[in-house]
C-alpha positions in Angstrom: -1.5 24.7 -5.7 2.0 25.2 -4.2 1.4 24.1 -0.5 -1.3 21.7 0.8 -1.9 21.1 4.5 -0.6 18.1 6.8 -4.2 16.8 7.2 -4.7 16.6 3.4 -0.8 15.6 2.9 -1.5 12.7 5.2 -4.9 11.9 3.3 -3.3 11.6 0.0 -0.4 9.6 1.5 -2.8 7.0 2.9 -5.1 7.5 -0.3 -2.1 6.0 -2.3 -1.0 3.5 0.2 -4.8 2.0 0.8 -5.0 1.6 -2.7 -1.7 0.3 -3.5 -2.6 -2.6 -0.1 -5.5 -3.6 -2.1 -4.1 -4.4 -5.3 -0.8 -6.2 -3.6 -3.1 -8.2 -1.4 -4.7 -9.0 -4.7 -1.4 -10.3 -6.4 -0.2 -11.4 -3.4 -2.9 -13.7 -2.9 -3.4 -15.0 -6.3 0.4 -16.3 -6.1 -0.4 -17.9 -2.7 -3.1 -19.0 -4.0 -1.5 -21.1 -6.9 1.4 -22.2 -4.4 -1.2 -23.4 -1.9 -3.1 -25.7 -4.4 0.1 -26.7 -5.9 1.3 -27.7 -2.9 -1.6 -28.7 -0.7 0.3 -27.3 2.5 -1.4 -24.3 4.4 1.0 -21.8 3.2 -1.3 -19.4 4.0 0.5 -19.3 7.7 3.7 -18.1 6.4 2.0 -15.6 4.9 0.5 -14.4 8.0 3.3 -15.0 10.0 4.8 -12.3 7.7 2.6 -9.4 9.3 2.4 -11.0 12.6 -0.8 -12.3 12.5 -2.1 -15.0 14.3 -3.9 -18.0 12.5 -7.8 -17.6 13.5 -9.2 -19.3 10.3 -11.1 -22.5 9.6 -8.7 -23.6 6.7 -7.3 -22.2 3.9 -10.7 -21.5 2.3 -11.4 -19.2 5.1 -8.4 -17.4 4.9 -8.5 -16.8 1.8 -12.5 -15.0 1.5 -11.9 -13.7 4.8 -8.9 -11.4 3.0 -10.4 -10.7 -0.1 -13.8 -10.1 1.2 -14.4 -9.7 4.9 -14.3 -5.3 5.4 -14.2 -6.5 9.3 -10.9 -8.0 8.7 -8.7 -4.2 8.6 -6.2 -6.6 6.2 -8.1 -7.3 3.5 -9.0 -6.1 0.0 -12.4 -5.0 0.7 -11.3 -3.0 4.0 -8.5 -1.6 2.2 -10.9 -0.2 -0.5 -13.2 1.3 2.0 -10.4 3.2 3.4 -9.3 4.6 0.3 -12.6 5.4 -0.8 -13.1 7.2 2.4 -9.8 9.4 2.1 -11.0 10.0 -1.7 -14.1 11.5 -0.6 -12.6 14.5 1.3 -10.0 14.9 -1.2 -12.4 14.9 -4.7 -11.3 18.2 -5.7 -7.9 17.0 -5.2 -7.9 14.2 -7.5 -11.3 14.6 -9.7 -14.8 12.9 -9.0 -13.4 10.7 -12.0 -11.0 9.3 -10.4 -13.1 8.8 -7.1 -15.7 6.6 -9.1 -13.1 4.1 -9.9 -12.7 3.6 -6.4 -16.6 3.6 -6.0 -16.4 0.9 -8.9 -13.8 -1.3 -7.4 -16.2 -1.3 -4.1 -19.1 -2.6 -5.9 -16.9 -5.0 -8.3 -15.9 -6.5 -5.2 -19.2 -7.4 -3.7 -20.2 -8.5 -7.2 -17.7 -10.7 -7.1 -18.1 -12.2 -3.6 -21.1 -13.7 -5.1 -19.7 -15.0 -8.1 -19.6 -19.0 -8.7 -16.2 -18.2 -11.2 -12.7 -19.2 -9.9 -11.5 -16.7 -7.5 -8.2 -15.4 -9.3 -10.0 -15.1 -12.9 -12.8 -13.2 -11.0 -10.1 -10.6 -9.4 -8.6 -9.7 -13.2 -11.8 -7.1 -13.6 -10.9 -5.9 -9.9 -7.4 -5.5 -11.0 -8.2 -3.6 -14.3 -10.3 -1.1 -11.9 -7.1 -0.4 -9.7 -5.0 0.1 -12.9 -7.6 2.6 -14.4 -7.7 4.5 -11.0 -3.9 5.0 -11.3 -4.5 6.3 -15.1 -7.6 8.4 -13.8 -5.2 10.3 -11.7 -2.4 10.6 -14.4 -4.7 12.3 -16.8 -7.0 14.5 -14.5 -4.4 15.9 -11.9 -2.2 18.1 -12.8 -0.5 19.3 -9.3 2.9 17.5 -9.3 2.7 18.1 -5.6 -0.9 15.7 -5.1 0.6 12.9 -7.6 4.2 13.2 -5.5 2.4 12.1 -2.0 0.7 9.7 -3.5 3.1 8.0 -5.0 4.9 8.3 -2.1 2.4 6.2 -0.2 1.9 4.3 -3.3 5.5 2.8 -3.1 5.7 3.4 0.8 3.0 0.2 0.9 4.5 -1.7 -2.0 8.2 -2.0 -0.3 6.7 -2.7 3.1 4.8 -6.0 1.3 8.4 -6.5 -0.4 10.2 -6.4 3.2 7.6 -8.4 5.0 7.7 -11.2 2.5 11.7 -10.9 2.3 11.3 -10.7 -1.5 14.9 -10.7 -3.4 16.7 -7.8 -2.8 16.8 -7.4 -6.3 12.9 -6.3 -6.1 13.4 -4.4 -2.7 16.0 -1.9 -4.1 14.1 -1.2 -7.2 11.2 0.0 -5.0 13.4 1.7 -2.6 14.9 3.7 -5.7 11.0 4.5 -7.0 10.1 5.6 -3.6 13.3 7.7 -3.3 12.8 9.2 -6.8 9.5 10.5 -5.7 10.9 11.4 -2.4 13.0 13.8 -4.0 10.2 15.5 -6.3 8.4 16.6 -2.3 8.2 20.7 -2.5 10.3 21.9 0.3 8.2 24.3 1.5 5.5 21.8 1.9 3.9 21.6 5.1 3.9 17.7 4.8 7.4 16.7 4.9 9.1 13.1 5.5 11.6 12.5 8.4 15.0 12.8 7.1 16.3 10.4 10.3 14.3 7.4 9.1 15.1 8.1 5.2 18.4 7.4 6.4 18.0 4.7 8.5 16.2 2.8 5.2 19.5 3.9 3.6 22.0 2.6 5.7 19.9 -0.8 5.9 19.4 -0.8 1.8 23.4 -0.7 1.9 23.0 -4.3 3.2 22.3 -5.7 0.0 21.2 -9.3 0.0 21.5 -9.5 3.9 18.6 -7.0 4.2 16.5 -9.5 5.7 18.5 -9.3 9.0 17.8 -5.7 9.8 13.8 -6.3 8.2 12.1 -5.3 11.3 14.1 -2.0 11.5 13.5 -1.8 8.0 10.0 -1.8 8.7 9.6 0.2 11.5 11.7 3.4 9.6 9.0 2.8 7.0 6.6 3.1 8.3 7.3 6.0 10.3 8.7 7.9 7.3 6.4 10.4 7.3 6.5 11.2 11.4 7.0 14.5 12.3 10.8 15.0 13.5 11.2 15.4 17.2 12.9 19.1 17.9 14.9 19.5 21.0 13.9 22.8 22.9 16.7 24.2 24.8 16.0 26.1 27.9 16.9 29.9 27.3 
C-alpha cells in the first residue's frame, strides 16, 4: 500500500484505541467488581477519580451498568465499541469484512448481555473472546504492515494510558511502553501519519524516573495523548 493518508491513519489509530478501550474497560471493571464485593467499599469512586470524573451514579450497581452498557456514557464499553465500529466501517477494505464482522458481533453480544440474568463478570467472558477474535482476524487478513502498525500503536497507547491513570506498578508500565516503542519504530518514515518526536522524548524522559513515574503521571498522560499530534513548525520570515 505504500503510504496512507493522514485521515485514514487517524481512523486506524483510533480503531486500535477504541477496540482496546472496550477490552481494558471490561478487564478493569471485572477486577474492580471483585474488590468492591469483597471489601464492601465504594471503590468505583477511586476509578472515576483516576479519569477525572465525578460520581454522578446512584451507587456501584448503577456505575457498573453505566460503564458497561450505556452508550450515552463516553467512557463505557458500549460507546467504545460503537466508535470502533464506526471507524471500521470506513476502513472495511483495509481491515477486511471479516474483522469488521467481529466488531458487529461484539456490539450484538453486549446488547444480549444487557438483558442476561447471569453474573455480570461471567457474561462478559464471551465478549472478551469476540474482541480477541477481532485481533486475531486482523493478523490473518491484513497484509499491509503499515496498517497493522498504526492500529497496534493505537492499541498500546490506550493500554499505557490506562496503566498510567491507575498508577500500575512500573514493571507493567515499562512493558507496555516498550511494546508501544517497538511499533513506533515500525512506522514507515515516508507515511503522512507520523508520531510527534517531541512528545515521545518527553515520555522517554518520564519513563526514566522508574518507580517514581507517578510523580509526573499527568505530564506523561498529556504527552501520550499528544503523541500523534502534528509537530508545529516555525516559519522564519524571509
